[in-house]
mmCIF file of the N, C-alpha and C atoms, coordinates in Angstrom:
data_MODEL
# 
_entry.id   MODEL 
# 
loop_
_atom_site.group_PDB 
_atom_site.id 
_atom_site.type_symbol 
_atom_site.label_atom_id 
_atom_site.label_alt_id 
_atom_site.label_comp_id 
_atom_site.label_asym_id 
_atom_site.label_entity_id 
_atom_site.label_seq_id 
_atom_site.pdbx_PDB_ins_code 
_atom_site.Cartn_x 
_atom_site.Cartn_y 
_atom_site.Cartn_z 
_atom_site.occupancy 
_atom_site.B_iso_or_equiv 
_atom_site.pdbx_formal_charge 
_atom_site.auth_seq_id 
_atom_site.auth_comp_id 
_atom_site.auth_asym_id 
_atom_site.auth_atom_id 
_atom_site.pdbx_PDB_model_num 
ATOM 1   N N  . MET A 1 1  ? 107.983 92.041  77.799  1.00 0.00 ? 1  MET A N  1 
ATOM 2   C CA . MET A 1 1  ? 108.850 92.286  78.940  1.00 0.00 ? 1  MET A CA 1 
ATOM 3   C C  . MET A 1 1  ? 108.842 93.748  79.348  1.00 0.00 ? 1  MET A C  1 
ATOM 4   N N  . GLY A 1 2  ? 108.781 94.634  78.354  1.00 0.00 ? 2  GLY A N  1 
ATOM 5   C CA . GLY A 1 2  ? 108.806 96.066  78.635  1.00 0.00 ? 2  GLY A CA 1 
ATOM 6   C C  . GLY A 1 2  ? 107.599 96.518  79.443  1.00 0.00 ? 2  GLY A C  1 
ATOM 7   N N  . PHE A 1 3  ? 106.428 95.929  79.148  1.00 0.00 ? 3  PHE A N  1 
ATOM 8   C CA . PHE A 1 3  ? 105.225 96.293  79.884  1.00 0.00 ? 3  PHE A CA 1 
ATOM 9   C C  . PHE A 1 3  ? 105.315 95.869  81.342  1.00 0.00 ? 3  PHE A C  1 
ATOM 10  N N  . LEU A 1 4  ? 105.926 94.722  81.589  1.00 0.00 ? 4  LEU A N  1 
ATOM 11  C CA . LEU A 1 4  ? 106.096 94.240  82.966  1.00 0.00 ? 4  LEU A CA 1 
ATOM 12  C C  . LEU A 1 4  ? 107.038 95.148  83.753  1.00 0.00 ? 4  LEU A C  1 
ATOM 13  N N  . ILE A 1 5  ? 108.087 95.593  83.122  1.00 0.00 ? 5  ILE A N  1 
ATOM 14  C CA . ILE A 1 5  ? 109.017 96.533  83.777  1.00 0.00 ? 5  ILE A CA 1 
ATOM 15  C C  . ILE A 1 5  ? 108.305 97.853  84.064  1.00 0.00 ? 5  ILE A C  1 
ATOM 16  N N  . PHE A 1 6  ? 107.478 98.315  83.109  1.00 0.00 ? 6  PHE A N  1 
ATOM 17  C CA . PHE A 1 6  ? 106.701 99.530  83.315  1.00 0.00 ? 6  PHE A CA 1 
ATOM 18  C C  . PHE A 1 6  ? 105.770 99.384  84.518  1.00 0.00 ? 6  PHE A C  1 
ATOM 19  N N  . LEU A 1 7  ? 105.085 98.240  84.637  1.00 0.00 ? 7  LEU A N  1 
ATOM 20  C CA . LEU A 1 7  ? 104.202 98.002  85.787  1.00 0.00 ? 7  LEU A CA 1 
ATOM 21  C C  . LEU A 1 7  ? 104.976 98.005  87.104  1.00 0.00 ? 7  LEU A C  1 
ATOM 22  N N  . ILE A 1 8  ? 106.150 97.402  87.104  1.00 0.00 ? 8  ILE A N  1 
ATOM 23  C CA . ILE A 1 8  ? 106.977 97.375  88.318  1.00 0.00 ? 8  ILE A CA 1 
ATOM 24  C C  . ILE A 1 8  ? 107.371 98.790  88.720  1.00 0.00 ? 8  ILE A C  1 
ATOM 25  N N  . ILE A 1 9  ? 107.748 99.608  87.765  1.00 0.00 ? 9  ILE A N  1 
ATOM 26  C CA . ILE A 1 9  ? 108.137 100.989 88.064  1.00 0.00 ? 9  ILE A CA 1 
ATOM 27  C C  . ILE A 1 9  ? 106.955 101.786 88.597  1.00 0.00 ? 9  ILE A C  1 
ATOM 28  N N  . VAL A 1 10 ? 105.778 101.614 87.992  1.00 0.00 ? 10 VAL A N  1 
ATOM 29  C CA . VAL A 1 10 ? 104.583 102.330 88.450  1.00 0.00 ? 10 VAL A CA 1 
ATOM 30  C C  . VAL A 1 10 ? 104.218 101.915 89.872  1.00 0.00 ? 10 VAL A C  1 
ATOM 31  N N  . VAL A 1 11 ? 104.258 100.620 90.153  1.00 0.00 ? 11 VAL A N  1 
ATOM 32  C CA . VAL A 1 11 ? 103.944 100.141 91.506  1.00 0.00 ? 11 VAL A CA 1 
ATOM 33  C C  . VAL A 1 11 ? 104.968 100.665 92.509  1.00 0.00 ? 11 VAL A C  1 
ATOM 34  N N  . CYS A 1 12 ? 106.228 100.712 92.121  1.00 0.00 ? 12 CYS A N  1 
ATOM 35  C CA . CYS A 1 12 ? 107.269 101.258 93.009  1.00 0.00 ? 12 CYS A CA 1 
ATOM 36  C C  . CYS A 1 12 ? 107.018 102.729 93.329  1.00 0.00 ? 12 CYS A C  1 
ATOM 37  N N  . ILE A 1 13 ? 106.628 103.489 92.328  1.00 0.00 ? 13 ILE A N  1 
ATOM 38  C CA . ILE A 1 13 ? 106.348 104.916 92.560  1.00 0.00 ? 13 ILE A CA 1 
ATOM 39  C C  . ILE A 1 13 ? 105.157 105.083 93.499  1.00 0.00 ? 13 ILE A C  1 
ATOM 40  N N  . PHE A 1 14 ? 104.065 104.336 93.243  1.00 0.00 ? 14 PHE A N  1 
ATOM 41  C CA . PHE A 1 14 ? 102.900 104.422 94.131  1.00 0.00 ? 14 PHE A CA 1 
ATOM 42  C C  . PHE A 1 14 ? 103.237 103.976 95.545  1.00 0.00 ? 14 PHE A C  1 
ATOM 43  N N  . LEU A 1 15 ? 104.025 102.922 95.671  1.00 0.00 ? 15 LEU A N  1 
ATOM 44  C CA . LEU A 1 15 ? 104.410 102.430 96.993  1.00 0.00 ? 15 LEU A CA 1 
ATOM 45  C C  . LEU A 1 15 ? 105.247 103.465 97.736  1.00 0.00 ? 15 LEU A C  1 
ATOM 46  N N  . ALA A 1 16 ? 106.168 104.098 97.037  1.00 0.00 ? 16 ALA A N  1 
ATOM 47  C CA . ALA A 1 16 ? 106.989 105.134 97.673  1.00 0.00 ? 16 ALA A CA 1 
ATOM 48  C C  . ALA A 1 16 ? 106.128 106.308 98.133  1.00 0.00 ? 16 ALA A C  1 
ATOM 49  N N  . LEU A 1 17 ? 105.170 106.714 97.307  1.00 0.00 ? 17 LEU A N  1 
ATOM 50  C CA . LEU A 1 17 ? 104.299 107.824 97.682  1.00 0.00 ? 17 LEU A CA 1 
ATOM 51  C C  . LEU A 1 17 ? 103.434 107.481 98.893  1.00 0.00 ? 17 LEU A C  1 
ATOM 52  N N  . ILE A 1 18 ? 102.895 106.288 98.921  1.00 0.00 ? 18 ILE A N  1 
ATOM 53  C CA . ILE A 1 18 ? 102.053 105.864 100.058 1.00 0.00 ? 18 ILE A CA 1 
ATOM 54  C C  . ILE A 1 18 ? 102.887 105.796 101.329 1.00 0.00 ? 18 ILE A C  1 
ATOM 55  N N  . VAL A 1 19 ? 104.103 105.287 101.242 1.00 0.00 ? 19 VAL A N  1 
ATOM 56  C CA . VAL A 1 19 ? 104.958 105.195 102.429 1.00 0.00 ? 19 VAL A CA 1 
ATOM 57  C C  . VAL A 1 19 ? 105.352 106.587 102.908 1.00 0.00 ? 19 VAL A C  1 
ATOM 58  N N  . LEU A 1 20 ? 105.623 107.504 101.988 1.00 0.00 ? 20 LEU A N  1 
ATOM 59  C CA . LEU A 1 20 ? 105.998 108.853 102.389 1.00 0.00 ? 20 LEU A CA 1 
ATOM 60  C C  . LEU A 1 20 ? 104.837 109.622 103.017 1.00 0.00 ? 20 LEU A C  1 
ATOM 61  N N  . VAL A 1 21 ? 103.613 109.291 102.655 1.00 0.00 ? 21 VAL A N  1 
ATOM 62  C CA . VAL A 1 21 ? 102.446 109.949 103.235 1.00 0.00 ? 21 VAL A CA 1 
ATOM 63  C C  . VAL A 1 21 ? 102.282 109.532 104.693 1.00 0.00 ? 21 VAL A C  1 
ATOM 64  N N  . GLN A 1 22 ? 102.657 108.313 105.000 1.00 0.00 ? 22 GLN A N  1 
ATOM 65  C CA . GLN A 1 22 ? 102.515 107.807 106.363 1.00 0.00 ? 22 GLN A CA 1 
ATOM 66  C C  . GLN A 1 22 ? 103.594 108.382 107.266 1.00 0.00 ? 22 GLN A C  1 
ATOM 67  N N  . ASN A 1 23 ? 103.308 108.349 108.548 1.00 0.00 ? 23 ASN A N  1 
ATOM 68  C CA . ASN A 1 23 ? 104.283 108.759 109.545 1.00 0.00 ? 23 ASN A CA 1 
ATOM 69  C C  . ASN A 1 23 ? 104.252 107.729 110.662 1.00 0.00 ? 23 ASN A C  1 
ATOM 70  N N  . SER A 1 24 ? 105.391 107.225 111.062 1.00 0.00 ? 24 SER A N  1 
ATOM 71  C CA . SER A 1 24 ? 105.430 106.153 112.056 1.00 0.00 ? 24 SER A CA 1 
ATOM 72  C C  . SER A 1 24 ? 104.957 106.607 113.425 1.00 0.00 ? 24 SER A C  1 
ATOM 73  N N  . LYS A 1 25 ? 104.928 107.900 113.686 1.00 0.00 ? 25 LYS A N  1 
ATOM 74  C CA . LYS A 1 25 ? 104.506 108.400 114.992 1.00 0.00 ? 25 LYS A CA 1 
ATOM 75  C C  . LYS A 1 25 ? 103.068 108.903 114.981 1.00 0.00 ? 25 LYS A C  1 
ATOM 76  N N  . GLY A 1 26 ? 102.304 108.540 113.980 1.00 0.00 ? 26 GLY A N  1 
ATOM 77  C CA . GLY A 1 26 ? 100.893 108.900 113.946 1.00 0.00 ? 26 GLY A CA 1 
ATOM 78  C C  . GLY A 1 26 ? 100.590 110.194 113.226 1.00 0.00 ? 26 GLY A C  1 
ATOM 79  N N  . GLY A 1 27 ? 101.574 110.813 112.623 1.00 0.00 ? 27 GLY A N  1 
ATOM 80  C CA . GLY A 1 27 ? 101.336 112.067 111.911 1.00 0.00 ? 27 GLY A CA 1 
ATOM 81  C C  . GLY A 1 27 ? 101.041 111.808 110.453 1.00 0.00 ? 27 GLY A C  1 
ATOM 82  N N  . GLY A 1 28 ? 101.665 112.549 109.595 1.00 0.00 ? 28 GLY A N  1 
ATOM 83  C CA . GLY A 1 28 ? 101.488 112.378 108.160 1.00 0.00 ? 28 GLY A CA 1 
ATOM 84  C C  . GLY A 1 28 ? 100.105 112.775 107.717 1.00 0.00 ? 28 GLY A C  1 
ATOM 85  N N  . LEU A 1 29 ? 99.579  112.095 106.735 1.00 0.00 ? 29 LEU A N  1 
ATOM 86  C CA . LEU A 1 29 ? 98.262  112.389 106.216 1.00 0.00 ? 29 LEU A CA 1 
ATOM 87  C C  . LEU A 1 29 ? 97.193  112.119 107.263 1.00 0.00 ? 29 LEU A C  1 
ATOM 88  N N  . SER A 1 30 ? 97.431  111.156 108.123 1.00 0.00 ? 30 SER A N  1 
ATOM 89  C CA . SER A 1 30 ? 96.455  110.818 109.151 1.00 0.00 ? 30 SER A CA 1 
ATOM 90  C C  . SER A 1 30 ? 96.194  111.991 110.085 1.00 0.00 ? 30 SER A C  1 
ATOM 91  N N  . SER A 1 31 ? 97.215  112.729 110.449 1.00 0.00 ? 31 SER A N  1 
ATOM 92  C CA . SER A 1 31 ? 97.026  113.862 111.353 1.00 0.00 ? 31 SER A CA 1 
ATOM 93  C C  . SER A 1 31 ? 96.378  115.043 110.653 1.00 0.00 ? 31 SER A C  1 
ATOM 94  N N  . THR A 1 32 ? 96.494  115.111 109.336 1.00 0.00 ? 32 THR A N  1 
ATOM 95  C CA . THR A 1 32 ? 95.867  116.191 108.589 1.00 0.00 ? 32 THR A CA 1 
ATOM 96  C C  . THR A 1 32 ? 94.350  116.082 108.663 1.00 0.00 ? 32 THR A C  1 
ATOM 97  N N  . PHE A 1 33 ? 93.845  114.866 108.684 1.00 0.00 ? 33 PHE A N  1 
ATOM 98  C CA . PHE A 1 33 ? 92.406  114.640 108.747 1.00 0.00 ? 33 PHE A CA 1 
ATOM 99  C C  . PHE A 1 33 ? 91.944  114.425 110.174 1.00 0.00 ? 33 PHE A C  1 
ATOM 100 N N  . GLY A 1 34 ? 92.452  115.175 111.107 1.00 0.00 ? 34 GLY A N  1 
ATOM 101 C CA . GLY A 1 34 ? 92.138  114.995 112.514 1.00 0.00 ? 34 GLY A CA 1 
ATOM 102 C C  . GLY A 1 34 ? 90.970  115.811 113.009 1.00 0.00 ? 34 GLY A C  1 
ATOM 103 N N  . GLY A 1 35 ? 90.128  116.315 112.119 1.00 0.00 ? 35 GLY A N  1 
ATOM 104 C CA . GLY A 1 35 ? 88.995  117.143 112.525 1.00 0.00 ? 35 GLY A CA 1 
ATOM 105 C C  . GLY A 1 35 ? 87.975  116.365 113.335 1.00 0.00 ? 35 GLY A C  1 
ATOM 106 N N  . GLY A 1 36 ? 87.097  117.096 114.006 1.00 0.00 ? 36 GLY A N  1 
ATOM 107 C CA . GLY A 1 36 ? 86.122  116.469 114.891 1.00 0.00 ? 36 GLY A CA 1 
ATOM 108 C C  . GLY A 1 36 ? 84.996  115.763 114.176 1.00 0.00 ? 36 GLY A C  1 
ATOM 109 N N  . ASN A 1 37 ? 84.374  116.378 113.201 1.00 0.00 ? 37 ASN A N  1 
ATOM 110 C CA . ASN A 1 37 ? 83.209  115.809 112.538 1.00 0.00 ? 37 ASN A CA 1 
ATOM 111 C C  . ASN A 1 37 ? 83.587  115.251 111.172 1.00 0.00 ? 37 ASN A C  1 
ATOM 112 N N  . GLN A 1 38 ? 84.372  114.247 111.158 1.00 0.00 ? 38 GLN A N  1 
ATOM 113 C CA . GLN A 1 38 ? 84.825  113.685 109.896 1.00 0.00 ? 38 GLN A CA 1 
ATOM 114 C C  . GLN A 1 38 ? 84.170  112.345 109.658 1.00 0.00 ? 38 GLN A C  1 
ATOM 115 N N  . ILE A 1 39 ? 83.925  112.076 108.402 1.00 0.00 ? 39 ILE A N  1 
ATOM 116 C CA . ILE A 1 39 ? 83.388  110.765 108.044 1.00 0.00 ? 39 ILE A CA 1 
ATOM 117 C C  . ILE A 1 39 ? 84.495  109.726 108.158 1.00 0.00 ? 39 ILE A C  1 
ATOM 118 N N  . MET A 1 40 ? 85.663  110.095 107.683 1.00 0.00 ? 40 MET A N  1 
ATOM 119 C CA . MET A 1 40 ? 86.794  109.171 107.699 1.00 0.00 ? 40 MET A CA 1 
ATOM 120 C C  . MET A 1 40 ? 87.826  109.717 108.677 1.00 0.00 ? 40 MET A C  1 
ATOM 121 N N  . GLY A 1 41 ? 87.882  109.152 109.860 1.00 0.00 ? 41 GLY A N  1 
ATOM 122 C CA . GLY A 1 41 ? 88.742  109.668 110.914 1.00 0.00 ? 41 GLY A CA 1 
ATOM 123 C C  . GLY A 1 41 ? 90.186  109.274 110.765 1.00 0.00 ? 41 GLY A C  1 
ATOM 124 N N  . VAL A 1 42 ? 90.975  109.620 111.768 1.00 0.00 ? 42 VAL A N  1 
ATOM 125 C CA . VAL A 1 42 ? 92.410  109.365 111.757 1.00 0.00 ? 42 VAL A CA 1 
ATOM 126 C C  . VAL A 1 42 ? 92.695  107.871 111.707 1.00 0.00 ? 42 VAL A C  1 
ATOM 127 N N  . LYS A 1 43 ? 92.017  107.110 112.525 1.00 0.00 ? 43 LYS A N  1 
ATOM 128 C CA . LYS A 1 43 ? 92.255  105.663 112.578 1.00 0.00 ? 43 LYS A CA 1 
ATOM 129 C C  . LYS A 1 43 ? 91.912  105.018 111.247 1.00 0.00 ? 43 LYS A C  1 
ATOM 130 N N  . LYS A 1 44 ? 90.793  105.436 110.667 1.00 0.00 ? 44 LYS A N  1 
ATOM 131 C CA . LYS A 1 44 ? 90.366  104.853 109.398 1.00 0.00 ? 44 LYS A CA 1 
ATOM 132 C C  . LYS A 1 44 ? 91.366  105.180 108.282 1.00 0.00 ? 44 LYS A C  1 
ATOM 133 N N  . THR A 1 45 ? 91.859  106.397 108.243 1.00 0.00 ? 45 THR A N  1 
ATOM 134 C CA . THR A 1 45 ? 92.831  106.785 107.226 1.00 0.00 ? 45 THR A CA 1 
ATOM 135 C C  . THR A 1 45 ? 94.120  105.985 107.378 1.00 0.00 ? 45 THR A C  1 
ATOM 136 N N  . ALA A 1 46 ? 94.576  105.809 108.619 1.00 0.00 ? 46 ALA A N  1 
ATOM 137 C CA . ALA A 1 46 ? 95.794  105.039 108.859 1.00 0.00 ? 46 ALA A CA 1 
ATOM 138 C C  . ALA A 1 46 ? 95.611  103.586 108.428 1.00 0.00 ? 46 ALA A C  1 
ATOM 139 N N  . ASP A 1 47 ? 94.428  103.018 108.679 1.00 0.00 ? 47 ASP A N  1 
ATOM 140 C CA . ASP A 1 47 ? 94.164  101.643 108.271 1.00 0.00 ? 47 ASP A CA 1 
ATOM 141 C C  . ASP A 1 47 ? 94.175  101.500 106.753 1.00 0.00 ? 47 ASP A C  1 
ATOM 142 N N  . VAL A 1 48 ? 93.574  102.458 106.062 1.00 0.00 ? 48 VAL A N  1 
ATOM 143 C CA . VAL A 1 48 ? 93.537  102.407 104.599 1.00 0.00 ? 48 VAL A CA 1 
ATOM 144 C C  . VAL A 1 48 ? 94.944  102.528 104.032 1.00 0.00 ? 48 VAL A C  1 
ATOM 145 N N  . LEU A 1 49 ? 95.744  103.434 104.576 1.00 0.00 ? 49 LEU A N  1 
ATOM 146 C CA . LEU A 1 49 ? 97.116  103.594 104.101 1.00 0.00 ? 49 LEU A CA 1 
ATOM 147 C C  . LEU A 1 49 ? 97.949  102.342 104.361 1.00 0.00 ? 49 LEU A C  1 
ATOM 148 N N  . GLU A 1 50 ? 97.753  101.722 105.518 1.00 0.00 ? 50 GLU A N  1 
ATOM 149 C CA . GLU A 1 50 ? 98.514  100.509 105.831 1.00 0.00 ? 50 GLU A CA 1 
ATOM 150 C C  . GLU A 1 50 ? 98.107  99.358  104.919 1.00 0.00 ? 50 GLU A C  1 
ATOM 151 N N  . LYS A 1 51 ? 96.812  99.190  104.702 1.00 0.00 ? 51 LYS A N  1 
ATOM 152 C CA . LYS A 1 51 ? 96.354  98.117  103.808 1.00 0.00 ? 51 LYS A CA 1 
ATOM 153 C C  . LYS A 1 51 ? 96.834  98.350  102.379 1.00 0.00 ? 51 LYS A C  1 
ATOM 154 N N  . THR A 1 52 ? 96.807  99.607  101.941 1.00 0.00 ? 52 THR A N  1 
ATOM 155 C CA . THR A 1 52 ? 97.297  99.927  100.601 1.00 0.00 ? 52 THR A CA 1 
ATOM 156 C C  . THR A 1 52 ? 98.782  99.615  100.471 1.00 0.00 ? 52 THR A C  1 
ATOM 157 N N  . THR A 1 53 ? 99.545  99.907  101.527 1.00 0.00 ? 53 THR A N  1 
ATOM 158 C CA . THR A 1 53 ? 100.977 99.603  101.521 1.00 0.00 ? 53 THR A CA 1 
ATOM 159 C C  . THR A 1 53 ? 101.212 98.109  101.369 1.00 0.00 ? 53 THR A C  1 
ATOM 160 N N  . TRP A 1 54 ? 100.493 97.307  102.145 1.00 0.00 ? 54 TRP A N  1 
ATOM 161 C CA . TRP A 1 54 ? 100.666 95.856  102.073 1.00 0.00 ? 54 TRP A CA 1 
ATOM 162 C C  . TRP A 1 54 ? 100.248 95.298  100.714 1.00 0.00 ? 54 TRP A C  1 
ATOM 163 N N  . ILE A 1 55 ? 99.155  95.824  100.175 1.00 0.00 ? 55 ILE A N  1 
ATOM 164 C CA . ILE A 1 55 ? 98.688  95.339  98.871  1.00 0.00 ? 55 ILE A CA 1 
ATOM 165 C C  . ILE A 1 55 ? 99.692  95.688  97.773  1.00 0.00 ? 55 ILE A C  1 
ATOM 166 N N  . LEU A 1 56 ? 100.184 96.932  97.776  1.00 0.00 ? 56 LEU A N  1 
ATOM 167 C CA . LEU A 1 56 ? 101.172 97.321  96.768  1.00 0.00 ? 56 LEU A CA 1 
ATOM 168 C C  . LEU A 1 56 ? 102.475 96.540  96.915  1.00 0.00 ? 56 LEU A C  1 
ATOM 169 N N  . ALA A 1 57 ? 102.874 96.255  98.155  1.00 0.00 ? 57 ALA A N  1 
ATOM 170 C CA . ALA A 1 57 ? 104.088 95.462  98.369  1.00 0.00 ? 57 ALA A CA 1 
ATOM 171 C C  . ALA A 1 57 ? 103.902 94.046  97.830  1.00 0.00 ? 57 ALA A C  1 
ATOM 172 N N  . ALA A 1 58 ? 102.733 93.465  98.055  1.00 0.00 ? 58 ALA A N  1 
ATOM 173 C CA . ALA A 1 58 ? 102.462 92.114  97.547  1.00 0.00 ? 58 ALA A CA 1 
ATOM 174 C C  . ALA A 1 58 ? 102.437 92.100  96.019  1.00 0.00 ? 58 ALA A C  1 
ATOM 175 N N  . ILE A 1 59 ? 101.842 93.132  95.425  1.00 0.00 ? 59 ILE A N  1 
ATOM 176 C CA . ILE A 1 59 ? 101.816 93.228  93.967  1.00 0.00 ? 59 ILE A CA 1 
ATOM 177 C C  . ILE A 1 59 ? 103.234 93.370  93.412  1.00 0.00 ? 59 ILE A C  1 
ATOM 178 N N  . LEU A 1 60 ? 104.047 94.167  94.090  1.00 0.00 ? 60 LEU A N  1 
ATOM 179 C CA . LEU A 1 60 ? 105.435 94.349  93.650  1.00 0.00 ? 60 LEU A CA 1 
ATOM 180 C C  . LEU A 1 60 ? 106.220 93.042  93.713  1.00 0.00 ? 60 LEU A C  1 
ATOM 181 N N  . VAL A 1 61 ? 106.060 92.296  94.787  1.00 0.00 ? 61 VAL A N  1 
ATOM 182 C CA . VAL A 1 61 ? 106.745 91.003  94.911  1.00 0.00 ? 61 VAL A CA 1 
ATOM 183 C C  . VAL A 1 61 ? 106.279 90.049  93.812  1.00 0.00 ? 61 VAL A C  1 
ATOM 184 N N  . ALA A 1 62 ? 104.971 90.009  93.578  1.00 0.00 ? 62 ALA A N  1 
ATOM 185 C CA . ALA A 1 62 ? 104.442 89.117  92.544  1.00 0.00 ? 62 ALA A CA 1 
ATOM 186 C C  . ALA A 1 62 ? 104.967 89.504  91.159  1.00 0.00 ? 62 ALA A C  1 
ATOM 187 N N  . LEU A 1 63 ? 104.972 90.796  90.863  1.00 0.00 ? 63 LEU A N  1 
ATOM 188 C CA . LEU A 1 63 ? 105.474 91.236  89.558  1.00 0.00 ? 63 LEU A CA 1 
ATOM 189 C C  . LEU A 1 63 ? 106.959 90.923  89.387  1.00 0.00 ? 63 LEU A C  1 
ATOM 190 N N  . CYS A 1 64 ? 107.726 91.093  90.450  1.00 0.00 ? 64 CYS A N  1 
ATOM 191 C CA . CYS A 1 64 ? 109.162 90.779  90.369  1.00 0.00 ? 64 CYS A CA 1 
ATOM 192 C C  . CYS A 1 64 ? 109.391 89.290  90.167  1.00 0.00 ? 64 CYS A C  1 
ATOM 193 N N  . LEU A 1 65 ? 108.604 88.464  90.829  1.00 0.00 ? 65 LEU A N  1 
ATOM 194 C CA . LEU A 1 65 ? 108.729 87.016  90.631  1.00 0.00 ? 65 LEU A CA 1 
ATOM 195 C C  . LEU A 1 65 ? 108.331 86.612  89.212  1.00 0.00 ? 65 LEU A C  1 
ATOM 196 N N  . ILE A 1 66 ? 107.254 87.198  88.715  1.00 0.00 ? 66 ILE A N  1 
ATOM 197 C CA . ILE A 1 66 ? 106.831 86.900  87.345  1.00 0.00 ? 66 ILE A CA 1 
ATOM 198 C C  . ILE A 1 66 ? 107.900 87.341  86.354  1.00 0.00 ? 66 ILE A C  1 
ATOM 199 N N  . TYR A 1 67 ? 108.472 88.523  86.569  1.00 0.00 ? 67 TYR A N  1 
ATOM 200 C CA . TYR A 1 67 ? 109.540 88.994  85.684  1.00 0.00 ? 67 TYR A CA 1 
ATOM 201 C C  . TYR A 1 67 ? 110.740 88.063  85.734  1.00 0.00 ? 67 TYR A C  1 
ATOM 202 N N  . ASN A 1 68 ? 111.082 87.600  86.931  1.00 0.00 ? 68 ASN A N  1 
ATOM 203 C CA . ASN A 1 68 ? 112.229 86.701  87.086  1.00 0.00 ? 68 ASN A CA 1 
ATOM 204 C C  . ASN A 1 68 ? 111.990 85.363  86.380  1.00 0.00 ? 68 ASN A C  1 
ATOM 205 N N  . ILE A 1 69 ? 110.764 84.886  86.407  1.00 0.00 ? 69 ILE A N  1 
ATOM 206 C CA . ILE A 1 69 ? 110.450 83.606  85.754  1.00 0.00 ? 69 ILE A CA 1 
ATOM 207 C C  . ILE A 1 69 ? 110.540 83.758  84.231  1.00 0.00 ? 69 ILE A C  1 
ATOM 208 N N  . TYR A 1 70 ? 109.973 84.840  83.703  1.00 0.00 ? 70 TYR A N  1 
ATOM 209 C CA . TYR A 1 70 ? 109.937 85.005  82.254  1.00 0.00 ? 70 TYR A CA 1 
ATOM 210 C C  . TYR A 1 70 ? 111.214 85.603  81.677  1.00 0.00 ? 70 TYR A C  1 
ATOM 211 N N  . ALA A 1 71 ? 112.089 86.123  82.495  1.00 0.00 ? 71 ALA A N  1 
ATOM 212 C CA . ALA A 1 71 ? 113.314 86.736  81.985  1.00 0.00 ? 71 ALA A CA 1 
ATOM 213 C C  . ALA A 1 71 ? 114.329 85.680  81.547  1.00 0.00 ? 71 ALA A C  1 
ATOM 214 N N  . PHE A 1 72 ? 114.200 84.485  82.085  1.00 0.00 ? 72 PHE A N  1 
ATOM 215 C CA . PHE A 1 72 ? 115.178 83.462  81.750  1.00 0.00 ? 72 PHE A CA 1 
ATOM 216 C C  . PHE A 1 72 ? 114.499 82.378  81.018  1.00 0.00 ? 72 PHE A C  1 
# 
């Protein structure tokens, strides 16, 4: 049980960091990489951050459900 709680805490920390990096108005980390000759442009960075957010949120929900099933 302790390992599952540890995983939930780690996923929560990563999710919080990813959300804080994003900016709803197009800024954040995406605007930092706004140079002209970039391999990974602003749009690509925003897409990666959004997909990472959704994946971490899904993992968090799954871990919480698994914890709830095994806790009782």
